[in-house]
py3Dmol code that shows the C-alpha trace and the ligand (Angstrom):
import py3Dmol

protein = """\
ATOM      1  CA  MET A   1     322.809 163.377 -13.940  1.00  0.00           C
ATOM      2  CA  ARG A   2     323.332 167.062 -13.383  1.00  0.00           C
ATOM      3  CA  ARG A   3     326.369 168.509 -15.006  1.00  0.00           C
ATOM      4  CA  LEU A   4     328.309 171.134 -13.338  1.00  0.00           C
ATOM      5  CA  SER A   5     329.810 173.793 -15.449  1.00  0.00           C
ATOM      6  CA  ALA A   6     333.403 174.486 -14.766  1.00  0.00           C
ATOM      7  CA  ALA A   7     332.436 177.686 -13.135  1.00  0.00           C
ATOM      8  CA  ALA A   8     329.791 176.222 -10.917  1.00  0.00           C
ATOM      9  CA  ALA A   9     330.848 176.474  -7.375  1.00  0.00           C
ATOM     10  CA  ILE A  10     330.303 173.412  -5.349  1.00  0.00           C
ATOM     11  CA  PRO A  11     331.245 172.974  -1.778  1.00  0.00           C
ATOM     12  CA  VAL A  12     334.871 172.264  -1.459  1.00  0.00           C
ATOM     13  CA  LEU A  13     335.674 169.093   0.237  1.00  0.00           C
ATOM     14  CA  LEU A  14     338.904 169.513   2.023  1.00  0.00           C
ATOM     15  CA  TYR A  15     340.760 166.439   1.210  1.00  0.00           C
ATOM     16  CA  ALA A  16     343.385 165.340   3.522  1.00  0.00           C
ATOM     17  CA  LEU A  17     346.295 165.575   1.272  1.00  0.00           C
ATOM     18  CA  SER A  18     347.341 162.054   1.523  1.00  0.00           C
ATOM     19  CA  ALA A  19     350.414 162.801  -0.449  1.00  0.00           C
ATOM     20  CA  CYS A  20     349.146 161.284  -3.555  1.00  0.00           C
ATOM     21  CA  GLY A  21     351.743 158.876  -2.928  1.00  0.00           C
ATOM     22  CA  HIS A  22     353.881 158.533  -5.965  1.00  0.00           C
ATOM     23  CA  SER A  23     356.555 157.439  -3.727  1.00  0.00           C
ATOM     24  CA  ASN A  24     359.634 155.558  -4.507  1.00  0.00           C
ATOM     25  CA  SER A  25     358.115 152.410  -3.268  1.00  0.00           C
ATOM     26  CA  GLU A  26     357.589 150.682  -6.508  1.00  0.00           C
ATOM     27  CA  ASP A  27     358.495 147.142  -6.901  1.00  0.00           C
ATOM     28  CA  ARG A  28     361.573 147.630  -8.949  1.00  0.00           C
ATOM     29  CA  ALA A  29     362.267 143.987  -9.326  1.00  0.00           C
ATOM     30  CA  SER A  30     359.157 143.585 -11.324  1.00  0.00           C
ATOM     31  CA  LEU A  31     359.075 146.952 -13.043  1.00  0.00           C
ATOM     32  CA  PRO A  32     362.565 148.040 -13.882  1.00  0.00           C
ATOM     33  CA  THR A  33     361.773 151.150 -15.735  1.00  0.00           C
ATOM     34  CA  ALA A  34     363.847 154.203 -16.002  1.00  0.00           C
ATOM     35  CA  ALA A  35     360.833 156.403 -16.028  1.00  0.00           C
ATOM     36  CA  SER A  36     359.498 155.490 -12.708  1.00  0.00           C
ATOM     37  CA  SER A  37     362.693 156.270 -10.991  1.00  0.00           C
ATOM     38  CA  ALA A  38     363.106 159.483 -12.901  1.00  0.00           C
ATOM     39  CA  GLY A  39     359.633 160.461 -11.939  1.00  0.00           C
ATOM     40  CA  THR A  40     360.110 159.830  -8.320  1.00  0.00           C
ATOM     41  CA  GLN A  41     362.355 161.515  -5.931  1.00  0.00           C
ATOM     42  CA  ALA A  42     365.550 160.753  -7.682  1.00  0.00           C
ATOM     43  CA  PRO A  43     367.895 163.088  -5.891  1.00  0.00           C
ATOM     44  CA  SER A  44     369.377 164.306  -9.129  1.00  0.00           C
ATOM     45  CA  ALA A  45     365.922 165.413 -10.263  1.00  0.00           C
ATOM     46  CA  SER A  46     367.027 164.723 -13.786  1.00  0.00           C
ATOM     47  CA  ALA A  47     365.532 162.217 -16.049  1.00  0.00           C
ATOM     48  CA  SER A  48     367.370 158.986 -16.241  1.00  0.00           C
ATOM     49  CA  PRO A  49     368.483 157.882 -19.640  1.00  0.00           C
ATOM     50  CA  ALA A  50     366.220 155.436 -21.268  1.00  0.00           C
ATOM     51  CA  LEU A  51     366.594 151.982 -20.012  1.00  0.00           C
ATOM     52  CA  PRO A  52     364.756 149.212 -21.739  1.00  0.00           C
ATOM     53  CA  SER A  53     361.680 148.501 -19.733  1.00  0.00           C
ATOM     54  CA  ALA A  54     360.697 144.956 -19.132  1.00  0.00           C
ATOM     55  CA  PRO A  55     358.489 143.779 -21.932  1.00  0.00           C
ATOM     56  CA  ALA A  56     355.025 143.421 -20.658  1.00  0.00           C
ATOM     57  CA  ALA A  57     354.223 139.847 -20.058  1.00  0.00           C
ATOM     58  CA  GLU A  58     352.107 138.463 -22.747  1.00  0.00           C
ATOM     59  CA  ALA A  59     348.511 138.785 -21.931  1.00  0.00           C
ATOM     60  CA  ALA A  60     346.443 135.703 -21.851  1.00  0.00           C
ATOM     61  CA  SER A  61     344.810 136.729 -24.977  1.00  0.00           C
ATOM     62  CA  SER A  62     341.985 134.305 -24.606  1.00  0.00           C
ATOM     63  CA  ALA A  63     340.907 135.821 -21.368  1.00  0.00           C
ATOM     64  CA  PRO A  64     337.877 138.004 -21.940  1.00  0.00           C
ATOM     65  CA  ALA A  65     338.254 141.559 -20.911  1.00  0.00           C
ATOM     66  CA  ALA A  66     336.268 141.766 -17.776  1.00  0.00           C
ATOM     67  CA  SER A  67     334.832 145.106 -18.766  1.00  0.00           C
ATOM     68  CA  ALA A  68     334.238 146.903 -21.945  1.00  0.00           C
ATOM     69  CA  SER A  69     332.343 143.857 -23.011  1.00  0.00           C
ATOM     70  CA  SER A  70     329.364 145.722 -24.266  1.00  0.00           C
ATOM     71  CA  GLU A  71     328.050 145.046 -27.726  1.00  0.00           C
ATOM     72  CA  GLU A  72     328.407 148.611 -28.769  1.00  0.00           C
ATOM     73  CA  SER A  73     332.017 148.925 -29.482  1.00  0.00           C
ATOM     74  CA  ALA A  74     332.461 152.317 -28.034  1.00  0.00           C
ATOM     75  CA  GLU A  75     335.131 154.680 -29.286  1.00  0.00           C
ATOM     76  CA  PRO A  76     337.974 154.993 -26.885  1.00  0.00           C
ATOM     77  CA  SER A  77     337.502 158.045 -24.780  1.00  0.00           C
ATOM     78  CA  SER A  78     340.862 159.482 -25.684  1.00  0.00           C
ATOM     79  CA  ALA A  79     340.496 159.070 -29.129  1.00  0.00           C
ATOM     80  CA  ALA A  80     340.348 159.482 -32.207  1.00  0.00           C
ATOM     81  CA  ASP A  81     338.420 161.722 -34.342  1.00  0.00           C
ATOM     82  CA  ASN A  82     341.931 162.441 -35.227  1.00  0.00           C
ATOM     83  CA  GLY A  83     342.440 159.534 -37.458  1.00  0.00           C
ATOM     84  CA  VAL A  84     345.919 158.233 -37.832  1.00  0.00           C
ATOM     85  CA  PRO A  85     348.141 158.359 -34.782  1.00  0.00           C
ATOM     86  CA  LEU A  86     351.236 160.509 -35.146  1.00  0.00           C
ATOM     87  CA  TYR A  87     353.028 159.517 -31.953  1.00  0.00           C
ATOM     88  CA  ARG A  88     353.921 156.434 -29.987  1.00  0.00           C
ATOM     89  CA  MET A  89     355.268 155.855 -26.491  1.00  0.00           C
ATOM     90  CA  ASN A  90     358.818 154.550 -26.092  1.00  0.00           C
ATOM     91  CA  ALA A  91     360.231 152.336 -23.352  1.00  0.00           C
ATOM     92  CA  ASN A  92     361.064 155.370 -21.238  1.00  0.00           C
ATOM     93  CA  TYR A  93     357.369 156.421 -21.393  1.00  0.00           C
ATOM     94  CA  ASP A  94     358.284 159.356 -23.603  1.00  0.00           C
ATOM     95  CA  ILE A  95     356.012 160.329 -26.462  1.00  0.00           C
ATOM     96  CA  VAL A  96     357.900 160.236 -29.731  1.00  0.00           C
ATOM     97  CA  PRO A  97     356.906 160.820 -33.338  1.00  0.00           C
ATOM     98  CA  ILE A  98     356.112 157.769 -35.422  1.00  0.00           C
ATOM     99  CA  ASP A  99     357.559 159.579 -38.398  1.00  0.00           C
ATOM    100  CA  LYS A 100     360.502 161.677 -37.210  1.00  0.00           C
ATOM    101  CA  ASP A 101     360.686 163.583 -40.473  1.00  0.00           C
ATOM    102  CA  LYS A 102     357.103 164.723 -40.566  1.00  0.00           C
ATOM    103  CA  THR A 103     356.004 165.199 -36.980  1.00  0.00           C
ATOM    104  CA  GLU A 104     357.050 167.736 -34.374  1.00  0.00           C
ATOM    105  CA  ARG A 105     359.422 166.127 -31.941  1.00  0.00           C
ATOM    106  CA  LYS A 106     359.498 168.812 -29.283  1.00  0.00           C
ATOM    107  CA  VAL A 107     356.339 167.925 -27.464  1.00  0.00           C
ATOM    108  CA  VAL A 108     355.361 167.005 -23.945  1.00  0.00           C
ATOM    109  CA  LEU A 109     352.505 164.944 -22.606  1.00  0.00           C
ATOM    110  CA  LEU A 110     350.598 166.591 -19.720  1.00  0.00           C
ATOM    111  CA  THR A 111     349.002 164.282 -17.148  1.00  0.00           C
ATOM    112  CA  PHE A 112     347.051 164.901 -13.971  1.00  0.00           C
ATOM    113  CA  ASP A 113     346.596 162.043 -11.508  1.00  0.00           C
ATOM    114  CA  ASP A 114     344.288 161.207  -8.620  1.00  0.00           C
ATOM    115  CA  GLY A 115     341.126 163.019  -9.588  1.00  0.00           C
ATOM    116  CA  PRO A 116     338.444 163.863  -9.904  1.00  0.00           C
ATOM    117  CA  LYS A 117     338.434 165.534  -6.534  1.00  0.00           C
ATOM    118  CA  ASP A 118     336.607 168.847  -6.544  1.00  0.00           C
ATOM    119  CA  SER A 119     335.454 171.478  -8.925  1.00  0.00           C
ATOM    120  CA  THR A 120     337.425 174.249  -7.223  1.00  0.00           C
ATOM    121  CA  THR A 121     340.681 172.561  -8.204  1.00  0.00           C
ATOM    122  CA  LEU A 122     339.622 170.961 -11.444  1.00  0.00           C
ATOM    123  CA  ALA A 123     337.968 173.996 -13.058  1.00  0.00           C
ATOM    124  CA  PRO A 124     341.056 176.209 -13.143  1.00  0.00           C
ATOM    125  CA  ILE A 125     343.118 173.331 -14.486  1.00  0.00           C
ATOM    126  CA  LEU A 126     340.632 172.841 -17.312  1.00  0.00           C
ATOM    127  CA  ASP A 127     340.475 176.585 -17.964  1.00  0.00           C
ATOM    128  CA  THR A 128     344.243 176.885 -18.115  1.00  0.00           C
ATOM    129  CA  LEU A 129     344.556 173.955 -20.489  1.00  0.00           C
ATOM    130  CA  ASP A 130     341.962 175.647 -22.730  1.00  0.00           C
ATOM    131  CA  LYS A 131     343.827 178.916 -22.583  1.00  0.00           C
ATOM    132  CA  HIS A 132     346.950 177.125 -23.898  1.00  0.00           C
ATOM    133  CA  HIS A 133     344.972 174.964 -26.337  1.00  0.00           C
ATOM    134  CA  ALA A 134     346.452 172.008 -24.474  1.00  0.00           C
ATOM    135  CA  LYS A 135     345.166 168.469 -24.045  1.00  0.00           C
ATOM    136  CA  ALA A 136     346.050 166.208 -21.186  1.00  0.00           C
ATOM    137  CA  ILE A 137     345.297 162.832 -19.652  1.00  0.00           C
ATOM    138  CA  PHE A 138     343.454 162.822 -16.357  1.00  0.00           C
ATOM    139  CA  PHE A 139     344.249 159.534 -14.606  1.00  0.00           C
ATOM    140  CA  VAL A 140     341.299 158.922 -12.350  1.00  0.00           C
ATOM    141  CA  ASN A 141     340.541 156.644  -9.457  1.00  0.00           C
ATOM    142  CA  GLY A 142     337.267 154.718  -9.495  1.00  0.00           C
ATOM    143  CA  TYR A 143     336.302 155.571  -5.949  1.00  0.00           C
ATOM    144  CA  ARG A 144     336.592 159.225  -6.742  1.00  0.00           C
ATOM    145  CA  VAL A 145     334.618 158.857  -9.976  1.00  0.00           C
ATOM    146  CA  LYS A 146     331.863 157.173  -7.971  1.00  0.00           C
ATOM    147  CA  LYS A 147     331.672 160.213  -5.683  1.00  0.00           C
ATOM    148  CA  HIS A 148     331.901 162.790  -8.448  1.00  0.00           C
ATOM    149  CA  PRO A 149     330.649 161.440 -11.794  1.00  0.00           C
ATOM    150  CA  GLU A 150     329.760 164.987 -12.775  1.00  0.00           C
ATOM    151  CA  LEU A 151     333.422 165.963 -12.579  1.00  0.00           C
ATOM    152  CA  LEU A 152     334.403 163.103 -14.818  1.00  0.00           C
ATOM    153  CA  GLN A 153     331.760 164.205 -17.272  1.00  0.00           C
ATOM    154  CA  GLU A 154     333.180 167.726 -17.099  1.00  0.00           C
ATOM    155  CA  ILE A 155     336.678 166.517 -17.956  1.00  0.00           C
ATOM    156  CA  PHE A 156     335.277 164.570 -20.881  1.00  0.00           C
ATOM    157  CA  ASP A 157     333.021 167.377 -22.083  1.00  0.00           C
ATOM    158  CA  ARG A 158     335.967 169.772 -22.132  1.00  0.00           C
ATOM    159  CA  GLY A 159     337.735 167.516 -24.653  1.00  0.00           C
ATOM    160  CA  GLN A 160     340.292 166.097 -22.243  1.00  0.00           C
ATOM    161  CA  THR A 161     341.273 162.463 -22.061  1.00  0.00           C
ATOM    162  CA  ILE A 162     340.463 160.146 -19.221  1.00  0.00           C
ATOM    163  CA  GLY A 163     342.928 157.503 -18.036  1.00  0.00           C
ATOM    164  CA  ASN A 164     342.631 154.578 -15.644  1.00  0.00           C
ATOM    165  CA  HIS A 165     344.523 154.924 -12.344  1.00  0.00           C
ATOM    166  CA  SER A 166     342.950 151.940 -10.607  1.00  0.00           C
ATOM    167  CA  TRP A 167     339.906 151.975  -8.330  1.00  0.00           C
ATOM    168  CA  ASP A 168     341.543 152.402  -4.923  1.00  0.00           C
ATOM    169  CA  HIS A 169     344.953 153.878  -5.608  1.00  0.00           C
ATOM    170  CA  ILE A 170     346.771 150.897  -4.177  1.00  0.00           C
ATOM    171  CA  GLN A 171     350.156 149.396  -4.955  1.00  0.00           C
ATOM    172  CA  LEU A 172     349.135 146.931  -7.678  1.00  0.00           C
ATOM    173  CA  GLY A 173     352.635 145.429  -7.777  1.00  0.00           C
ATOM    174  CA  LYS A 174     351.818 143.740  -4.457  1.00  0.00           C
ATOM    175  CA  GLU A 175     348.451 142.406  -5.488  1.00  0.00           C
ATOM    176  CA  SER A 176     347.139 139.209  -6.999  1.00  0.00           C
ATOM    177  CA  ALA A 177     346.005 139.007 -10.607  1.00  0.00           C
ATOM    178  CA  ASP A 178     342.360 138.826  -9.563  1.00  0.00           C
ATOM    179  CA  THR A 179     342.664 141.994  -7.485  1.00  0.00           C
ATOM    180  CA  ILE A 180     344.530 143.797 -10.213  1.00  0.00           C
ATOM    181  CA  ARG A 181     341.928 142.794 -12.814  1.00  0.00           C
ATOM    182  CA  LYS A 182     339.126 144.064 -10.623  1.00  0.00           C
ATOM    183  CA  GLN A 183     340.961 147.322  -9.824  1.00  0.00           C
ATOM    184  CA  LEU A 184     341.395 148.065 -13.502  1.00  0.00           C
ATOM    185  CA  SER A 185     338.181 146.690 -15.013  1.00  0.00           C
ATOM    186  CA  ASP A 186     335.949 148.413 -12.470  1.00  0.00           C
ATOM    187  CA  VAL A 187     337.372 151.744 -13.541  1.00  0.00           C
ATOM    188  CA  GLN A 188     336.901 150.825 -17.207  1.00  0.00           C
ATOM    189  CA  ASP A 189     333.268 150.081 -16.407  1.00  0.00           C
ATOM    190  CA  ILE A 190     332.468 153.207 -14.388  1.00  0.00           C
ATOM    191  CA  VAL A 191     334.158 155.512 -16.923  1.00  0.00           C
ATOM    192  CA  LYS A 192     332.308 153.866 -19.764  1.00  0.00           C
ATOM    193  CA  ALA A 193     329.041 154.005 -17.898  1.00  0.00           C
ATOM    194  CA  THR A 194     329.598 157.715 -17.118  1.00  0.00           C
ATOM    195  CA  VAL A 195     330.941 159.170 -20.332  1.00  0.00           C
ATOM    196  CA  GLY A 196     330.200 156.422 -22.842  1.00  0.00           C
ATOM    197  CA  SER A 197     333.628 155.054 -23.541  1.00  0.00           C
ATOM    198  CA  PRO A 198     336.364 153.362 -21.478  1.00  0.00           C
ATOM    199  CA  PRO A 199     339.898 154.663 -21.025  1.00  0.00           C
ATOM    200  CA  VAL A 200     342.710 153.539 -23.279  1.00  0.00           C
ATOM    201  CA  PHE A 201     345.549 154.769 -21.026  1.00  0.00           C
ATOM    202  CA  PHE A 202     346.583 153.285 -17.716  1.00  0.00           C
ATOM    203  CA  ARG A 203     349.014 154.461 -15.043  1.00  0.00           C
ATOM    204  CA  PRO A 204     349.562 152.348 -11.952  1.00  0.00           C
ATOM    205  CA  PRO A 205     349.422 154.269  -8.636  1.00  0.00           C
ATOM    206  CA  HIS A 206     352.882 154.814  -7.128  1.00  0.00           C
ATOM    207  CA  GLY A 207     354.295 153.464 -10.389  1.00  0.00           C
ATOM    208  CA  SER A 208     353.793 150.073  -8.805  1.00  0.00           C
ATOM    209  CA  GLY A 209     353.216 147.204 -11.141  1.00  0.00           C
ATOM    210  CA  ASN A 210     354.217 143.609 -11.778  1.00  0.00           C
ATOM    211  CA  ALA A 211     353.941 141.269 -14.755  1.00  0.00           C
ATOM    212  CA  ASP A 212     350.254 140.686 -14.051  1.00  0.00           C
ATOM    213  CA  THR A 213     349.608 144.426 -14.022  1.00  0.00           C
ATOM    214  CA  HIS A 214     351.176 144.785 -17.454  1.00  0.00           C
ATOM    215  CA  ALA A 215     349.337 141.760 -18.816  1.00  0.00           C
ATOM    216  CA  ILE A 216     345.930 142.763 -17.513  1.00  0.00           C
ATOM    217  CA  ALA A 217     346.302 146.342 -18.752  1.00  0.00           C
ATOM    218  CA  LYS A 218     347.013 144.900 -22.127  1.00  0.00           C
ATOM    219  CA  GLU A 219     344.045 142.536 -21.897  1.00  0.00           C
ATOM    220  CA  LEU A 220     341.843 145.525 -21.253  1.00  0.00           C
ATOM    221  CA  GLY A 221     343.223 147.425 -24.204  1.00  0.00           C
ATOM    222  CA  LEU A 222     345.138 149.903 -22.056  1.00  0.00           C
ATOM    223  CA  LEU A 223     348.465 151.509 -22.859  1.00  0.00           C
ATOM    224  CA  TYR A 224     350.564 151.180 -19.677  1.00  0.00           C
ATOM    225  CA  MET A 225     352.640 154.118 -18.642  1.00  0.00           C
ATOM    226  CA  THR A 226     354.282 155.613 -15.625  1.00  0.00           C
ATOM    227  CA  TRP A 227     356.014 158.930 -16.399  1.00  0.00           C
ATOM    228  CA  SER A 228     359.345 160.430 -17.330  1.00  0.00           C
ATOM    229  CA  ASP A 229     359.178 163.894 -15.809  1.00  0.00           C
ATOM    230  CA  GLY A 230     357.774 164.183 -12.303  1.00  0.00           C
ATOM    231  CA  SER A 231     356.722 167.596 -11.056  1.00  0.00           C
ATOM    232  CA  LEU A 232     357.031 166.398  -7.454  1.00  0.00           C
ATOM    233  CA  ASP A 233     353.875 168.366  -6.731  1.00  0.00           C
ATOM    234  CA  TRP A 234     352.770 165.517  -4.547  1.00  0.00           C
ATOM    235  CA  GLU A 235     355.472 166.344  -1.982  1.00  0.00           C
ATOM    236  CA  MET A 236     354.394 169.952  -1.529  1.00  0.00           C
ATOM    237  CA  SER A 237     351.640 169.864   1.017  1.00  0.00           C
ATOM    238  CA  GLY A 238     352.117 172.116   3.991  1.00  0.00           C
ATOM    239  CA  ASP A 239     354.006 175.399   4.185  1.00  0.00           C
ATOM    240  CA  LYS A 240     357.556 174.221   3.737  1.00  0.00           C
ATOM    241  CA  ILE A 241     357.897 175.350   0.137  1.00  0.00           C
ATOM    242  CA  LYS A 242     357.193 179.047  -0.113  1.00  0.00           C
ATOM    243  CA  ASP A 243     356.831 179.400  -3.859  1.00  0.00           C
ATOM    244  CA  LYS A 244     355.224 176.215  -5.108  1.00  0.00           C
ATOM    245  CA  THR A 245     354.754 177.572  -8.632  1.00  0.00           C
ATOM    246  CA  ALA A 246     358.498 178.157  -8.920  1.00  0.00           C
ATOM    247  CA  ALA A 247     359.245 174.750  -7.409  1.00  0.00           C
ATOM    248  CA  ILE A 248     356.875 172.859  -9.731  1.00  0.00           C
ATOM    249  CA  THR A 249     358.174 174.718 -12.771  1.00  0.00           C
ATOM    250  CA  ARG A 250     361.804 174.041 -11.799  1.00  0.00           C
ATOM    251  CA  ASN A 251     361.178 170.356 -11.152  1.00  0.00           C
ATOM    252  CA  ILE A 252     359.569 169.964 -14.534  1.00  0.00           C
ATOM    253  CA  THR A 253     362.121 171.974 -16.482  1.00  0.00           C
ATOM    254  CA  ASP A 254     365.049 170.261 -14.750  1.00  0.00           C
ATOM    255  CA  GLN A 255     363.935 166.967 -16.307  1.00  0.00           C
ATOM    256  CA  LEU A 256     362.492 168.390 -19.495  1.00  0.00           C
ATOM    257  CA  HIS A 257     363.282 166.627 -22.763  1.00  0.00           C
ATOM    258  CA  ALA A 258     361.522 166.030 -26.058  1.00  0.00           C
ATOM    259  CA  GLY A 259     358.642 163.693 -25.360  1.00  0.00           C
ATOM    260  CA  SER A 260     358.543 164.272 -21.628  1.00  0.00           C
ATOM    261  CA  ASN A 261     355.661 162.483 -19.996  1.00  0.00           C
ATOM    262  CA  ILE A 262     354.929 165.011 -17.257  1.00  0.00           C
ATOM    263  CA  LEU A 263     353.319 163.847 -14.014  1.00  0.00           C
ATOM    264  CA  MET A 264     351.198 166.351 -12.133  1.00  0.00           C
ATOM    265  CA  HIS A 265     348.203 165.956  -9.814  1.00  0.00           C
ATOM    266  CA  GLU A 266     344.831 167.500  -9.222  1.00  0.00           C
ATOM    267  CA  LEU A 267     346.115 169.681  -6.406  1.00  0.00           C
ATOM    268  CA  SER A 268     345.366 173.331  -5.627  1.00  0.00           C
ATOM    269  CA  TRP A 269     348.968 174.482  -5.929  1.00  0.00           C
ATOM    270  CA  THR A 270     349.377 172.685  -9.227  1.00  0.00           C
ATOM    271  CA  ALA A 271     346.236 174.373 -10.488  1.00  0.00           C
ATOM    272  CA  GLU A 272     347.762 177.705  -9.462  1.00  0.00           C
ATOM    273  CA  ALA A 273     351.111 176.883 -11.067  1.00  0.00           C
ATOM    274  CA  LEU A 274     349.782 175.534 -14.325  1.00  0.00           C
ATOM    275  CA  ASP A 275     349.538 178.727 -16.306  1.00  0.00           C
ATOM    276  CA  SER A 276     353.151 179.534 -15.489  1.00  0.00           C
ATOM    277  CA  VAL A 277     354.265 175.976 -16.159  1.00  0.00           C
ATOM    278  CA  LEU A 278     352.637 175.885 -19.572  1.00  0.00           C
ATOM    279  CA  THR A 279     353.951 179.356 -20.522  1.00  0.00           C
ATOM    280  CA  THR A 280     357.465 178.258 -19.551  1.00  0.00           C
ATOM    281  CA  LEU A 281     357.145 175.132 -21.687  1.00  0.00           C
ATOM    282  CA  GLU A 282     355.932 177.152 -24.599  1.00  0.00           C
ATOM    283  CA  ASP A 283     358.743 179.639 -24.210  1.00  0.00           C
ATOM    284  CA  LYS A 284     361.173 176.770 -24.455  1.00  0.00           C
ATOM    285  CA  GLY A 285     359.599 175.730 -27.736  1.00  0.00           C
ATOM    286  CA  TYR A 286     357.525 172.774 -26.574  1.00  0.00           C
ATOM    287  CA  SER A 287     353.962 172.052 -27.607  1.00  0.00           C
ATOM    288  CA  PHE A 288     351.436 169.807 -25.928  1.00  0.00           C
ATOM    289  CA  VAL A 289     350.716 166.504 -27.560  1.00  0.00           C
ATOM    290  CA  ASP A 290     347.093 165.528 -27.921  1.00  0.00           C
ATOM    291  CA  PRO A 291     346.734 162.116 -26.250  1.00  0.00           C
ATOM    292  CA  GLY A 292     344.345 161.242 -29.078  1.00  0.00           C
ATOM    293  CA  LEU A 293     347.300 161.238 -31.442  1.00  0.00           C
ATOM    294  CA  ILE A 294     349.155 158.514 -29.530  1.00  0.00           C
ATOM    295  CA  ASP A 295     349.107 154.968 -30.918  1.00  0.00           C
ATOM    296  CA  VAL A 296     347.735 153.063 -27.932  1.00  0.00           C
ATOM    297  CA  SER A 297     348.212 149.733 -29.602  1.00  0.00           C
ATOM    298  CA  ASP A 298     351.978 150.168 -29.593  1.00  0.00           C
ATOM    299  CA  GLN A 299     353.165 149.089 -26.153  1.00  0.00           C
ATOM    300  CA  PRO A 300     356.950 149.182 -26.007  1.00  0.00           C
TER     301      PRO A 300
END
"""
ligand_1 = """\
1
ZN
Zn 348.332 158.567 -8.055
"""
view = py3Dmol.view(width=600, height=400)
view.addModel(protein, "pdb")
view.setStyle({"model": 0}, {"cartoon": {"style": "trace"}})
view.addModel(ligand_1, "xyz")
view.setStyle({"model": 1}, {"stick": {}})
view.zoomTo()
view.show()
């Protein structure tokens, strides 16, 4: 397949900005996490204190992973030339040091959902991450990967981490186990087929999950996360907000804490804001955790 360089201009598809939809619609009864509410439009815009999240239902460990079943045990795509993990995720979906005494605590995890969409938006995000020597997780949807495998390859080639965000961006918390399994495993398969290794991180669209979603993610070797610091960039389509860079920066810094799991999206205004956001975070003494240093086997 032809690879596009980041700079290559390809026609911009104007996507109807279907507000990426991290709405507050999650099935709280089945996913009582603090993070998902903090990340959504909690009026206070501040991160909720950590609440214990429901333990993921035990996976039926005998069930074969529907994907990733190839003989060649591929390295996880996020991973791990880095050797030993230095961080783990806690129940609030924050990224915390495994060894508090030896590892920098003041880090954030950068994440970009709902790609890959188009090179015009993606390229500046990748360039800005490079400028700040930052790594991030790009949570992708299968139907978008199918349209733009070259963009997935670009993300991978630039040393960024690919995460699973379901095939269709649906509310998995409302779906059957069979549907959930297909939504997740099809993404595992297409990512592996495209870049050679499957994701090890999973984020449910809309933060919507149920016990089956947790169990199936675990079956597939995926670390399940929502977020703990929502940029609210998904609410900024249209002209209502004049200075989107300022708004995104403020939303993130209002909720900022050590280990913040920051939710952003592949959106043009987020791409424009990113340099300022990352500079602000650096000025506040934060560094950007490499997803490859997170212990994905440690699901809280
Ligand atoms: Zn999404």
